[in-house]
N, CA, C and O atoms as a Maestro MAE file, in Angstrom:
{
 s_m_m2io_version
 :::
 2.0.0
}

f_m_ct {
 s_m_title
 :::
 protein
 m_atom[264] {
  # First column is atom index #
  i_m_mmod_type
  r_m_x_coord
  r_m_y_coord
  r_m_z_coord
  i_m_residue_number
  s_m_chain_name
  s_m_pdb_residue_name
  s_m_pdb_atom_name
  i_m_atomic_number
  :::
  1 25 -3.908 38.838 29.808 1 A "MET " " N  " 7
  2 3 -4.335 38.178 28.944 1 A "MET " " CA " 6
  3 2 -3.564 38.798 27.346 1 A "MET " " C  " 6
  4 15 -3.898 39.831 26.764 1 A "MET " " O  " 8
  5 25 -2.691 38.009 26.996 2 A "ARG " " N  " 7
  6 3 -1.896 38.175 25.828 2 A "ARG " " CA " 6
  7 2 -2.180 37.422 24.503 2 A "ARG " " C  " 6
  8 15 -1.803 36.250 24.490 2 A "ARG " " O  " 8
  9 25 -2.973 38.047 23.033 3 A "ALA " " N  " 7
  10 3 -3.740 37.514 21.977 3 A "ALA " " CA " 6
  11 2 -2.426 35.482 21.724 3 A "ALA " " C  " 6
  12 15 -1.283 35.079 21.505 3 A "ALA " " O  " 8
  13 25 -3.828 35.037 21.992 4 A "PRO " " N  " 7
  14 3 -2.330 33.598 21.132 4 A "PRO " " CA " 6
  15 2 -2.228 33.549 20.538 4 A "PRO " " C  " 6
  16 15 -3.147 33.705 19.733 4 A "PRO " " O  " 8
  17 25 -0.651 33.196 20.065 5 A "GLN " " N  " 7
  18 3 -0.551 33.152 19.204 5 A "GLN " " CA " 6
  19 2 -0.412 31.549 18.183 5 A "GLN " " C  " 6
  20 15 0.011 30.433 18.485 5 A "GLN " " O  " 8
  21 25 -0.828 31.956 17.261 6 A "PHE " " N  " 7
  22 3 -1.170 29.662 16.583 6 A "PHE " " CA " 6
  23 2 -0.096 30.112 15.200 6 A "PHE " " C  " 6
  24 15 -0.008 31.076 14.439 6 A "PHE " " O  " 8
  25 25 0.565 28.914 15.382 7 A "ARG " " N  " 7
  26 3 1.242 28.549 14.680 7 A "ARG " " CA " 6
  27 2 0.084 26.451 13.646 7 A "ARG " " C  " 6
  28 15 -0.653 25.575 14.099 7 A "ARG " " O  " 8
  29 25 0.572 26.700 12.544 8 A "VAL " " N  " 7
  30 3 0.666 25.834 11.629 8 A "VAL " " CA " 6
  31 2 1.798 25.434 11.085 8 A "VAL " " C  " 6
  32 15 2.565 26.360 10.822 8 A "VAL " " O  " 8
  33 25 2.323 23.928 10.718 9 A "SER " " N  " 7
  34 3 3.158 23.486 10.587 9 A "SER " " CA " 6
  35 2 3.907 23.084 9.335 9 A "SER " " C  " 6
  36 15 3.306 22.870 8.282 9 A "SER " " O  " 8
  37 25 4.730 23.020 9.407 10 A "SER " " N  " 7
  38 3 5.649 23.215 7.828 10 A "SER " " CA " 6
  39 2 5.139 21.959 6.546 10 A "SER " " C  " 6
  40 15 4.998 21.883 5.326 10 A "SER " " O  " 8
  41 25 5.064 21.521 7.184 11 A "TYR " " N  " 7
  42 3 3.620 20.216 7.072 11 A "TYR " " CA " 6
  43 2 2.733 21.190 5.849 11 A "TYR " " C  " 6
  44 15 2.566 21.126 4.631 11 A "TYR " " O  " 8
  45 25 2.527 21.618 6.378 12 A "CYS " " N  " 7
  46 3 1.219 22.357 5.467 12 A "CYS " " CA " 6
  47 2 1.333 23.889 4.663 12 A "CYS " " C  " 6
  48 15 1.708 25.055 4.779 12 A "CYS " " O  " 8
  49 25 0.613 22.760 3.650 13 A "HIS " " N  " 7
  50 3 0.858 23.402 1.983 13 A "HIS " " CA " 6
  51 2 -0.768 23.124 1.226 13 A "HIS " " C  " 6
  52 15 -0.930 22.995 0.013 13 A "HIS " " O  " 8
  53 25 -1.512 23.089 1.928 14 A "VAL " " N  " 7
  54 3 -2.158 23.273 1.281 14 A "VAL " " CA " 6
  55 2 -3.646 23.393 1.978 14 A "VAL " " C  " 6
  56 15 -4.610 23.016 1.311 14 A "VAL " " O  " 8
  57 25 -3.835 23.863 3.183 15 A "GLY " " N  " 7
  58 3 -5.005 24.239 3.677 15 A "GLY " " CA " 6
  59 2 -5.118 23.225 4.422 15 A "GLY " " C  " 6
  60 15 -4.561 22.167 4.714 15 A "GLY " " O  " 8
  61 25 -5.888 23.772 4.619 16 A "GLY " " N  " 7
  62 3 -6.919 22.456 5.750 16 A "GLY " " CA " 6
  63 2 -6.362 22.157 7.099 16 A "GLY " " C  " 6
  64 15 -6.977 21.291 7.722 16 A "GLY " " O  " 8
  65 25 -5.618 22.541 7.518 17 A "CYS " " N  " 7
  66 3 -4.636 22.047 8.841 17 A "CYS " " CA " 6
  67 2 -4.954 22.465 10.021 17 A "CYS " " C  " 6
  68 15 -6.085 22.938 9.904 17 A "CYS " " O  " 8
  69 25 -4.529 22.585 11.329 18 A "VAL " " N  " 7
  70 3 -4.302 22.634 12.114 18 A "VAL " " CA " 6
  71 2 -3.384 24.169 13.011 18 A "VAL " " C  " 6
  72 15 -2.350 24.476 12.418 18 A "VAL " " O  " 8
  73 25 -3.614 24.818 13.951 19 A "ALA " " N  " 7
  74 3 -3.334 26.041 14.214 19 A "ALA " " CA " 6
  75 2 -3.165 25.430 15.721 19 A "ALA " " C  " 6
  76 15 -3.955 24.648 16.252 19 A "ALA " " O  " 8
  77 25 -2.050 25.918 16.256 20 A "VAL " " N  " 7
  78 3 -2.241 25.366 17.490 20 A "VAL " " CA " 6
  79 2 -1.407 26.653 18.432 20 A "VAL " " C  " 6
  80 15 -1.251 27.688 17.784 20 A "VAL " " O  " 8
  81 25 -0.884 26.676 19.831 21 A "ALA " " N  " 7
  82 3 -1.274 28.154 20.362 21 A "ALA " " CA " 6
  83 2 -1.087 27.440 21.381 21 A "ALA " " C  " 6
  84 15 -1.863 26.507 21.586 21 A "ALA " " O  " 8
  85 25 0.342 27.784 22.568 22 A "LEU " " N  " 7
  86 3 0.764 27.918 23.832 22 A "LEU " " CA " 6
  87 2 -0.262 28.572 25.055 22 A "LEU " " C  " 6
  88 15 0.518 29.464 25.388 22 A "LEU " " O  " 8
  89 25 -0.790 28.662 25.460 23 A "LEU " " N  " 7
  90 3 -1.355 29.337 25.779 23 A "LEU " " CA " 6
  91 2 -1.100 29.992 27.645 23 A "LEU " " C  " 6
  92 15 -0.988 28.940 28.274 23 A "LEU " " O  " 8
  93 25 -1.040 30.567 28.145 24 A "ASP " " N  " 7
  94 3 -0.367 31.313 29.315 24 A "ASP " " CA " 6
  95 2 -0.449 31.074 29.802 24 A "ASP " " C  " 6
  96 15 0.370 31.405 30.659 24 A "ASP " " O  " 8
  97 25 -1.849 29.786 30.355 25 A "ASP " " N  " 7
  98 3 -1.915 29.009 31.923 25 A "ASP " " CA " 6
  99 2 -1.511 27.969 31.111 25 A "ASP " " C  " 6
  100 15 -2.457 27.181 31.133 25 A "ASP " " O  " 8
  101 25 -0.176 27.282 30.031 26 A "GLY " " N  " 7
  102 3 0.275 26.442 29.832 26 A "GLY " " CA " 6
  103 2 -0.278 25.061 28.899 26 A "GLY " " C  " 6
  104 15 0.256 24.075 28.392 26 A "GLY " " O  " 8
  105 25 -1.454 25.539 28.988 27 A "SER " " N  " 7
  106 3 -2.886 25.197 27.982 27 A "SER " " CA " 6
  107 2 -2.544 25.165 26.419 27 A "SER " " C  " 6
  108 15 -2.052 26.193 25.954 27 A "SER " " O  " 8
  109 25 -2.807 23.847 25.389 28 A "ILE " " N  " 7
  110 3 -2.876 23.988 24.464 28 A "ILE " " CA " 6
  111 2 -3.897 24.623 23.599 28 A "ILE " " C  " 6
  112 15 -4.613 23.629 23.472 28 A "ILE " " O  " 8
  113 25 -4.429 25.439 22.988 29 A "ALA " " N  " 7
  114 3 -5.251 25.717 22.124 29 A "ALA " " CA " 6
  115 2 -5.435 25.135 20.427 29 A "ALA " " C  " 6
  116 15 -4.506 25.501 19.707 29 A "ALA " " O  " 8
  117 25 -6.128 24.591 19.984 30 A "VAL " " N  " 7
  118 3 -5.799 24.369 18.391 30 A "VAL " " CA " 6
  119 2 -7.113 24.791 18.332 30 A "VAL " " C  " 6
  120 15 -7.974 24.832 19.211 30 A "VAL " " O  " 8
  121 25 -7.153 25.281 16.471 31 A "ARG " " N  " 7
  122 3 -8.359 25.618 15.517 31 A "ARG " " CA " 6
  123 2 -7.800 25.171 14.110 31 A "ARG " " C  " 6
  124 15 -6.795 24.753 13.536 31 A "ARG " " O  " 8
  125 25 -9.603 25.670 13.875 32 A "ASP " " N  " 7
  126 3 -8.688 25.542 11.770 32 A "ASP " " CA " 6
  127 2 -8.417 26.416 11.460 32 A "ASP " " C  " 6
  128 15 -9.040 27.472 11.569 32 A "ASP " " O  " 8
  129 25 -7.321 26.212 10.943 33 A "GLU " " N  " 7
  130 3 -5.885 27.273 10.155 33 A "GLU " " CA " 6
  131 2 -7.131 28.598 9.459 33 A "GLU " " C  " 6
  132 15 -7.219 29.803 9.698 33 A "GLU " " O  " 8
  133 25 -7.677 27.982 8.844 34 A "LYS " " N  " 7
  134 3 -8.612 28.608 7.523 34 A "LYS " " CA " 6
  135 2 -9.630 29.873 8.541 34 A "LYS " " C  " 6
  136 15 -10.296 30.717 7.941 34 A "LYS " " O  " 8
  137 25 -9.602 29.819 10.194 35 A "VAL " " N  " 7
  138 3 -10.862 30.340 9.892 35 A "VAL " " CA " 6
  139 2 -10.065 31.350 11.819 35 A "VAL " " C  " 6
  140 15 -9.791 30.774 12.872 35 A "VAL " " O  " 8
  141 25 -9.953 32.850 11.513 36 A "ASP " " N  " 7
  142 3 -8.759 33.152 12.545 36 A "ASP " " CA " 6
  143 2 -10.511 33.677 13.940 36 A "ASP " " C  " 6
  144 15 -10.190 33.723 15.127 36 A "ASP " " O  " 8
  145 25 -11.472 33.869 13.731 37 A "GLY " " N  " 7
  146 3 -12.360 33.410 14.780 37 A "GLY " " CA " 6
  147 2 -13.151 33.074 14.775 37 A "GLY " " C  " 6
  148 15 -14.168 33.738 14.981 37 A "GLY " " O  " 8
  149 25 -13.115 31.498 14.464 38 A "GLY " " N  " 7
  150 3 -13.685 29.725 14.636 38 A "GLY " " CA " 6
  151 2 -13.216 29.628 16.108 38 A "GLY " " C  " 6
  152 15 -12.604 30.443 16.798 38 A "GLY " " O  " 8
  153 25 -13.611 28.584 16.341 39 A "PRO " " N  " 7
  154 3 -13.944 28.038 17.667 39 A "PRO " " CA " 6
  155 2 -12.887 27.595 18.184 39 A "PRO " " C  " 6
  156 15 -11.956 28.081 17.540 39 A "PRO " " O  " 8
  157 25 -12.511 26.952 18.977 40 A "VAL " " N  " 7
  158 3 -10.924 27.047 19.745 40 A "VAL " " CA " 6
  159 2 -10.993 25.608 20.794 40 A "VAL " " C  " 6
  160 15 -11.306 25.754 21.976 40 A "VAL " " O  " 8
  161 25 -10.691 24.329 20.267 41 A "LEU " " N  " 7
  162 3 -10.412 23.683 21.212 41 A "LEU " " CA " 6
  163 2 -9.497 23.483 22.318 41 A "LEU " " C  " 6
  164 15 -8.379 23.840 21.946 41 A "LEU " " O  " 8
  165 25 -9.481 23.043 23.592 42 A "THR " " N  " 7
  166 3 -8.501 23.352 24.279 42 A "THR " " CA " 6
  167 2 -8.154 22.257 25.329 42 A "THR " " C  " 6
  168 15 -9.069 21.628 25.860 42 A "THR " " O  " 8
  169 25 -7.019 22.047 25.599 43 A "PHE " " N  " 7
  170 3 -6.143 20.676 26.437 43 A "PHE " " CA " 6
  171 2 -5.185 20.967 27.087 43 A "PHE " " C  " 6
  172 15 -4.562 22.004 26.859 43 A "PHE " " O  " 8
  173 25 -4.780 19.946 28.241 44 A "THR " " N  " 7
  174 3 -4.079 20.860 29.330 44 A "THR " " CA " 6
  175 2 -2.966 20.015 28.634 44 A "THR " " C  " 6
  176 15 -2.923 19.209 27.704 44 A "THR " " O  " 8
  177 25 -1.979 20.638 29.618 45 A "ALA " " N  " 7
  178 3 -0.361 20.037 28.417 45 A "ALA " " CA " 6
  179 2 -0.497 18.221 29.187 45 A "ALA " " C  " 6
  180 15 0.554 17.662 28.873 45 A "ALA " " O  " 8
  181 25 -0.886 17.792 29.549 46 A "GLU " " N  " 7
  182 3 -0.994 16.892 29.799 46 A "GLU " " CA " 6
  183 2 -1.887 16.130 28.273 46 A "GLU " " C  " 6
  184 15 -1.518 15.547 27.253 46 A "GLU " " O  " 8
  185 25 -2.266 16.252 28.444 47 A "GLU " " N  " 7
  186 3 -3.962 16.256 27.497 47 A "GLU " " CA " 6
  187 2 -3.085 16.385 26.090 47 A "GLU " " C  " 6
  188 15 -3.028 15.251 25.615 47 A "GLU " " O  " 8
  189 25 -2.554 17.097 25.450 48 A "TRP " " N  " 7
  190 3 -1.306 17.052 24.241 48 A "TRP " " CA " 6
  191 2 -0.334 16.840 24.608 48 A "TRP " " C  " 6
  192 15 0.192 17.513 23.722 48 A "TRP " " O  " 8
  193 25 0.634 16.426 25.253 49 A "ARG " " N  " 7
  194 3 1.433 14.992 25.370 49 A "ARG " " CA " 6
  195 2 1.072 13.952 25.183 49 A "ARG " " C  " 6
  196 15 1.351 13.569 24.047 49 A "ARG " " O  " 8
  197 25 0.332 12.958 26.026 50 A "ALA " " N  " 7
  198 3 -0.840 12.215 25.086 50 A "ALA " " CA " 6
  199 2 -1.099 12.096 24.040 50 A "ALA " " C  " 6
  200 15 -0.831 10.990 23.570 50 A "ALA " " O  " 8
  201 25 -1.512 12.753 23.441 51 A "PHE " " N  " 7
  202 3 -2.144 13.071 21.939 51 A "PHE " " CA " 6
  203 2 -0.816 12.569 21.155 51 A "PHE " " C  " 6
  204 15 -0.636 11.576 20.450 51 A "PHE " " O  " 8
  205 25 0.329 13.973 21.669 52 A "VAL " " N  " 7
  206 3 1.530 14.033 20.512 52 A "VAL " " CA " 6
  207 2 2.089 12.123 20.543 52 A "VAL " " C  " 6
  208 15 2.454 11.401 19.615 52 A "VAL " " O  " 8
  209 25 1.937 11.850 21.964 53 A "ALA " " N  " 7
  210 3 2.179 10.852 21.770 53 A "ALA " " CA " 6
  211 2 1.923 9.593 21.004 53 A "ALA " " C  " 6
  212 15 2.863 9.356 20.246 53 A "ALA " " O  " 8
  213 25 1.327 9.043 20.970 54 A "GLY " " N  " 7
  214 3 0.309 8.264 20.403 54 A "GLY " " CA " 6
  215 2 0.807 8.762 18.846 54 A "GLY " " C  " 6
  216 15 1.459 8.040 18.092 54 A "GLY " " O  " 8
  217 25 0.310 10.304 18.490 55 A "VAL " " N  " 7
  218 3 0.785 10.139 16.473 55 A "VAL " " CA " 6
  219 2 1.704 10.199 16.152 55 A "VAL " " C  " 6
  220 15 1.898 10.304 14.941 55 A "VAL " " O  " 8
  221 25 3.107 10.154 17.334 56 A "LYS " " N  " 7
  222 3 4.312 9.636 16.905 56 A "LYS " " CA " 6
  223 2 4.563 7.872 16.913 56 A "LYS " " C  " 6
  224 15 5.503 7.174 16.533 56 A "LYS " " O  " 8
  225 25 3.594 7.648 17.372 57 A "ASN " " N  " 7
  226 3 3.540 6.023 18.035 57 A "ASN " " CA " 6
  227 2 2.428 5.592 16.707 57 A "ASN " " C  " 6
  228 15 2.155 4.395 16.795 57 A "ASN " " O  " 8
  229 25 1.916 6.089 15.830 58 A "SER " " N  " 7
  230 3 1.133 5.741 14.103 58 A "SER " " CA " 6
  231 2 0.068 5.707 15.521 58 A "SER " " C  " 6
  232 15 -0.556 5.133 14.628 58 A "SER " " O  " 8
  233 25 -0.637 5.731 16.608 59 A "GLU " " N  " 7
  234 3 -2.223 4.645 16.663 59 A "GLU " " CA " 6
  235 2 -3.363 5.963 15.636 59 A "GLU " " C  " 6
  236 15 -4.507 5.665 15.293 59 A "GLU " " O  " 8
  237 25 -2.775 7.222 15.343 60 A "PHE " " N  " 7
  238 3 -3.711 7.822 14.892 60 A "PHE " " CA " 6
  239 2 -4.131 7.515 12.976 60 A "PHE " " C  " 6
  240 15 -5.106 7.547 12.226 60 A "PHE " " O  " 8
  241 25 -3.021 7.301 12.945 61 A "ASP " " N  " 7
  242 3 -2.982 6.720 11.574 61 A "ASP " " CA " 6
  243 2 -4.500 5.862 10.832 61 A "ASP " " C  " 6
  244 15 -5.234 5.085 11.443 61 A "ASP " " O  " 8
  245 25 -4.667 6.365 9.150 62 A "ALA " " N  " 7
  246 3 -5.999 5.912 9.005 62 A "ALA " " CA " 6
  247 2 -6.144 3.958 9.133 62 A "ALA " " C  " 6
  248 15 -7.195 3.355 9.350 62 A "ALA " " O  " 8
  249 25 -4.939 3.406 8.950 63 A "SER " " N  " 7
  250 3 -5.309 1.879 9.518 63 A "SER " " CA " 6
  251 2 -5.844 1.008 11.119 63 A "SER " " C  " 6
  252 15 -6.485 0.024 11.488 63 A "SER " " O  " 8
  253 25 -4.940 2.348 11.754 64 A "ALA " " N  " 7
  254 3 -5.099 2.042 12.609 64 A "ALA " " CA " 6
  255 2 -7.031 2.715 13.831 64 A "ALA " " C  " 6
  256 15 -7.400 2.448 14.975 64 A "ALA " " O  " 8
  257 25 -7.503 3.388 12.962 65 A "LEU " " N  " 7
  258 3 -8.331 3.454 13.201 65 A "LEU " " CA " 6
  259 2 -9.496 2.348 12.245 65 A "LEU " " C  " 6
  260 15 -10.475 2.903 11.747 65 A "LEU " " O  " 8
  261 25 -9.403 1.528 12.135 66 A "ARG " " N  " 7
  262 3 -10.329 0.812 11.998 66 A "ARG " " CA " 6
  263 2 -11.093 -0.472 12.851 66 A "ARG " " C  " 6
  264 15 -12.093 -1.015 12.382 66 A "ARG " " O  " 8
  :::
 }
 m_bond[263] {
  # First column is bond index #
  i_m_from
  i_m_to
  i_m_order
  :::
  1 1 2 1
  2 2 3 1
  3 3 4 2
  4 3 5 1
  5 5 6 1
  6 6 7 1
  7 7 8 2
  8 7 9 1
  9 9 10 1
  10 10 11 1
  11 11 12 2
  12 11 13 1
  13 13 14 1
  14 14 15 1
  15 15 16 2
  16 15 17 1
  17 17 18 1
  18 18 19 1
  19 19 20 2
  20 19 21 1
  21 21 22 1
  22 22 23 1
  23 23 24 2
  24 23 25 1
  25 25 26 1
  26 26 27 1
  27 27 28 2
  28 27 29 1
  29 29 30 1
  30 30 31 1
  31 31 32 2
  32 31 33 1
  33 33 34 1
  34 34 35 1
  35 35 36 2
  36 35 37 1
  37 37 38 1
  38 38 39 1
  39 39 40 2
  40 39 41 1
  41 41 42 1
  42 42 43 1
  43 43 44 2
  44 43 45 1
  45 45 46 1
  46 46 47 1
  47 47 48 2
  48 47 49 1
  49 49 50 1
  50 50 51 1
  51 51 52 2
  52 51 53 1
  53 53 54 1
  54 54 55 1
  55 55 56 2
  56 55 57 1
  57 57 58 1
  58 58 59 1
  59 59 60 2
  60 59 61 1
  61 61 62 1
  62 62 63 1
  63 63 64 2
  64 63 65 1
  65 65 66 1
  66 66 67 1
  67 67 68 2
  68 67 69 1
  69 69 70 1
  70 70 71 1
  71 71 72 2
  72 71 73 1
  73 73 74 1
  74 74 75 1
  75 75 76 2
  76 75 77 1
  77 77 78 1
  78 78 79 1
  79 79 80 2
  80 79 81 1
  81 81 82 1
  82 82 83 1
  83 83 84 2
  84 83 85 1
  85 85 86 1
  86 86 87 1
  87 87 88 2
  88 87 89 1
  89 89 90 1
  90 90 91 1
  91 91 92 2
  92 91 93 1
  93 93 94 1
  94 94 95 1
  95 95 96 2
  96 95 97 1
  97 97 98 1
  98 98 99 1
  99 99 100 2
  100 99 101 1
  101 101 102 1
  102 102 103 1
  103 103 104 2
  104 103 105 1
  105 105 106 1
  106 106 107 1
  107 107 108 2
  108 107 109 1
  109 109 110 1
  110 110 111 1
  111 111 112 2
  112 111 113 1
  113 113 114 1
  114 114 115 1
  115 115 116 2
  116 115 117 1
  117 117 118 1
  118 118 119 1
  119 119 120 2
  120 119 121 1
  121 121 122 1
  122 122 123 1
  123 123 124 2
  124 123 125 1
  125 125 126 1
  126 126 127 1
  127 127 128 2
  128 127 129 1
  129 129 130 1
  130 130 131 1
  131 131 132 2
  132 131 133 1
  133 133 134 1
  134 134 135 1
  135 135 136 2
  136 135 137 1
  137 137 138 1
  138 138 139 1
  139 139 140 2
  140 139 141 1
  141 141 142 1
  142 142 143 1
  143 143 144 2
  144 143 145 1
  145 145 146 1
  146 146 147 1
  147 147 148 2
  148 147 149 1
  149 149 150 1
  150 150 151 1
  151 151 152 2
  152 151 153 1
  153 153 154 1
  154 154 155 1
  155 155 156 2
  156 155 157 1
  157 157 158 1
  158 158 159 1
  159 159 160 2
  160 159 161 1
  161 161 162 1
  162 162 163 1
  163 163 164 2
  164 163 165 1
  165 165 166 1
  166 166 167 1
  167 167 168 2
  168 167 169 1
  169 169 170 1
  170 170 171 1
  171 171 172 2
  172 171 173 1
  173 173 174 1
  174 174 175 1
  175 175 176 2
  176 175 177 1
  177 177 178 1
  178 178 179 1
  179 179 180 2
  180 179 181 1
  181 181 182 1
  182 182 183 1
  183 183 184 2
  184 183 185 1
  185 185 186 1
  186 186 187 1
  187 187 188 2
  188 187 189 1
  189 189 190 1
  190 190 191 1
  191 191 192 2
  192 191 193 1
  193 193 194 1
  194 194 195 1
  195 195 196 2
  196 195 197 1
  197 197 198 1
  198 198 199 1
  199 199 200 2
  200 199 201 1
  201 201 202 1
  202 202 203 1
  203 203 204 2
  204 203 205 1
  205 205 206 1
  206 206 207 1
  207 207 208 2
  208 207 209 1
  209 209 210 1
  210 210 211 1
  211 211 212 2
  212 211 213 1
  213 213 214 1
  214 214 215 1
  215 215 216 2
  216 215 217 1
  217 217 218 1
  218 218 219 1
  219 219 220 2
  220 219 221 1
  221 221 222 1
  222 222 223 1
  223 223 224 2
  224 223 225 1
  225 225 226 1
  226 226 227 1
  227 227 228 2
  228 227 229 1
  229 229 230 1
  230 230 231 1
  231 231 232 2
  232 231 233 1
  233 233 234 1
  234 234 235 1
  235 235 236 2
  236 235 237 1
  237 237 238 1
  238 238 239 1
  239 239 240 2
  240 239 241 1
  241 241 242 1
  242 242 243 1
  243 243 244 2
  244 243 245 1
  245 245 246 1
  246 246 247 1
  247 247 248 2
  248 247 249 1
  249 249 250 1
  250 250 251 1
  251 251 252 2
  252 251 253 1
  253 253 254 1
  254 254 255 1
  255 255 256 2
  256 255 257 1
  257 257 258 1
  258 258 259 1
  259 259 260 2
  260 259 261 1
  261 261 262 1
  262 262 263 1
  263 263 264 2
  :::
 }
}
């Protein structure tokens, strides 16, 4: 198994962002981009697609979370 290749969004310019990686089994790993060896959350491809769809639909904007 190869080491995950984490990527950070091009919109991240001040730190404090998350990094994501596609794992060999198709799942998605997410971590704090500042902590290389820190904890990692893992999501199935289906869970990740649902999350991204929610982001695109503004379901996680601050006003929607109230």
